[in-house]
C-alpha positions in Angstrom: 114.5 55.5 117.7 114.1 52.2 116.2 110.9 50.2 115.6 111.8 46.6 116.3 110.3 45.5 119.3 111.8 44.0 122.4 110.6 42.0 125.5 111.3 43.2 129.2 111.8 40.3 131.7 112.2 41.0 135.3 113.8 38.5 137.5 112.2 38.4 141.0 113.4 36.2 143.9 111.3 36.3 147.2 114.3 35.6 149.5 117.0 38.2 149.6 119.9 38.4 152.2 119.7 41.8 153.4 115.9 42.7 153.2 113.8 39.4 153.1 110.8 39.5 150.8 111.6 43.2 149.7 110.2 42.2 146.3 106.6 42.1 147.7 107.1 45.2 150.0 104.7 48.1 149.7 105.6 51.1 147.9 102.6 53.5 147.9 99.8 51.0 148.0 101.2 48.3 145.7 103.8 45.8 145.8 107.4 46.6 144.8 107.6 44.2 142.0 104.3 45.5 140.6 105.5 49.1 140.7 108.8 48.0 138.6 106.7 46.2 136.1 104.5 49.2 135.7 107.3 51.4 135.2 108.9 49.1 132.6 105.7 48.9 130.8 106.0 52.6 130.1 108.8 51.8 127.7 108.4 50.8 124.1 108.4 47.1 125.1 106.2 44.8 123.2 105.8 42.7 126.5 106.8 42.9 130.0 107.1 39.4 132.0 108.3 38.7 135.4 110.3 35.8 136.1 109.5 34.7 139.6 111.0 31.9 141.9 107.8 31.8 144.0 104.1 31.3 143.6 103.6 34.2 145.9 105.2 36.5 143.3 103.2 35.2 140.4 100.0 35.4 142.1 100.8 39.0 143.2 101.5 39.7 139.6 98.4 37.9 138.2 96.1 39.7 140.6 97.6 43.1 139.2 97.4 42.1 135.6 101.1 41.5 135.0 102.5 38.5 133.0 104.7 36.3 135.1 106.2 32.7 134.9 107.4 30.6 137.5 111.0 29.6 137.5 113.3 27.5 139.7 114.5 28.6 143.1 118.1 27.2 142.4 119.2 29.9 139.9 122.6 31.3 140.6 122.0 34.7 139.0 119.3 36.8 137.4 120.6 35.9 133.9 120.2 32.2 134.7 116.6 32.9 135.7 116.1 34.8 132.6 117.3 32.0 130.4 114.7 29.5 131.8 112.0 32.3 131.4 112.9 32.7 127.7 112.6 29.0 127.3 109.2 28.9 129.2 107.8 31.6 127.2 109.1 30.3 123.6 110.4 33.7 122.6 111.8 33.7 119.0 115.6 33.9 118.4 115.3 37.5 117.1 113.4 39.0 120.0 115.9 41.3 122.1 115.6 40.7 125.7 115.9 43.6 128.3 116.7 42.5 131.9 115.3 45.0 134.4 116.0 44.6 137.9 113.0 43.8 140.2 113.8 46.0 142.9 113.9 49.3 140.8 110.5 50.7 141.0 111.9 54.0 140.1 113.4 53.0 136.7 113.4 55.6 133.9 111.6 53.9 130.8 113.7 56.1 128.7 116.8 54.0 129.7 115.2 50.8 128.8 114.2 52.2 125.2 117.7 53.6 124.7 119.3 50.4 125.7 117.2 48.3 123.4 118.2 50.7 120.4 121.8 50.7 121.3 121.6 46.8 121.6 119.9 46.4 118.3 122.4 48.6 116.3 125.3 47.1 118.0 125.0 43.5 116.5 126.3 42.2 120.0 124.9 39.3 121.9 124.7 41.4 125.1 124.8 45.0 126.2 124.5 47.1 129.4 124.7 50.7 130.5 126.8 53.1 132.5 127.1 56.7 133.3 130.0 59.2 134.3 130.7 59.7 137.9 132.7 62.8 139.1 132.9 62.1 142.9 136.0 60.7 144.3 134.0 59.1 147.3 131.9 57.1 144.5 135.0 56.4 142.7 136.6 54.7 145.8 133.2 53.3 147.2 133.2 49.4 146.9 129.3 49.3 146.8 129.6 51.0 143.5 130.5 48.7 140.6 133.0 50.6 138.1 133.5 49.5 134.4 136.4 50.3 131.9 136.0 50.0 128.1 137.7 49.6 125.2 138.1 52.2 122.3 134.8 50.8 120.7 132.8 50.8 123.9 132.9 47.3 125.0 133.4 46.2 128.6 137.0 45.4 129.4 136.3 44.7 133.2 133.6 45.3 135.9 134.7 45.5 139.4 134.0 47.0 142.9 137.3 48.1 143.2 138.6 51.6 142.1 139.2 51.1 138.2 141.1 52.4 136.4 143.7 53.0 139.4 145.4 56.1 139.2 148.8 54.9 140.2 150.7 58.1 140.2 148.2 60.7 141.5 145.5 58.9 143.5 143.1 61.5 142.0 140.3 60.5 139.5 141.5 60.1 136.0 140.9 63.1 133.6 142.0 61.2 130.3 138.6 59.2 130.3 135.2 59.1 132.0 135.1 57.0 135.3 131.9 55.0 134.7 129.6 53.6 137.1 127.8 50.5 135.8 123.9 50.4 135.7 122.6 47.2 136.3 120.2 46.9 133.3 121.3 44.3 130.5 120.2 43.4 126.9 120.5 39.9 125.4 120.0 38.0 122.2 117.8 34.9 122.8 120.3 32.4 121.6 123.0 33.9 123.8 120.7 33.8 127.0 120.0 30.2 126.3 123.7 29.4 126.1 124.6 31.5 129.1 123.2 28.9 131.5 125.5 26.2 130.0 128.7 28.5 130.7 130.7 27.6 133.6 130.9 30.1 136.5 134.4 32.0 136.3 136.5 32.6 139.3 136.2 36.2 138.8 132.5 36.2 139.1 132.8 34.2 142.3 135.4 36.8 143.7 133.6 39.9 142.9 130.1 38.7 143.1 129.2 40.0 139.5 127.7 37.6 137.1 128.6 39.6 134.0 132.1 38.7 134.6 131.2 34.9 133.4 130.5 36.5 130.0 134.0 38.1 129.7 135.6 35.3 131.2 134.4 33.3 128.4 135.5 35.7 125.8 132.0 37.4 124.7 131.7 41.1 124.2 129.4 43.2 126.2 128.6 46.3 124.6 128.4 49.5 127.1 125.8 52.3 126.2 127.1 55.6 128.0 124.0 57.6 129.4 123.4 60.8 130.9 120.3 59.3 132.7 121.5 58.8 136.3 118.7 56.2 137.7 117.7 55.9 141.4 119.4 53.3 143.4 117.3 50.0 143.6 116.1 48.7 147.1 118.8 46.5 149.0 118.1 47.4 152.5 115.5 48.8 154.9 116.9 52.3 154.3 116.6 52.1 150.8 113.0 50.8 151.2 112.1 54.0 153.1 114.1 56.2 150.5 112.1 54.7 147.7 108.8 55.3 149.5 109.6 58.9 150.3 110.5 59.5 146.6 107.4 57.7 145.7 105.2 59.8 147.7 106.9 63.0 146.3 106.1 62.2 142.5 
């Protein structure tokens, strides 16, 4: 465990295609974004800040003692929103930034700490996390983002498709672990500020995966392999009910 401090920034958008205003949906008596921020605050983060696109979210955070900044509604991705938040907050260049998704109220704080340590040790400008999957159904599930790595545990590609594709057998590869990407990221401040200047890539637009912009422009993304399998976030009404049940069982 390292002693260097880091900041968690949580992008939060009020409108969402599949579940409108999910970010403020009730989870055990508090809004979802508050639950997520409170979970992130159990990590070693020196500060947890919500980067919101609406005054409604900012007010909810303020009422619950959570730092929040108002960002533009027009950002194409959560990373773009983080870049603006870093500028608004005036964070120093040497401050590692951890991006926790706003719709993950059950996130394990340990994975936040582990990624921060991995990122600081790596010396890279960006890092993320993944865990092994051993289910053939998950391997072929287009809703699950997979990642393949080089020998140094840097990402080669992320895809919703079956990768690496086992041409001869059709079975899951045994030579390497098949990895499911976990949507938590670490960045350096200078990289984040530069990210918003990078043009979107065709791959990003096709797969709807913002991290592909980084690979397209030749940057490396370190990938921390973890045994922690996080609960899925909230994308649909069914997800919301599942999280409410899990929260009640805690």
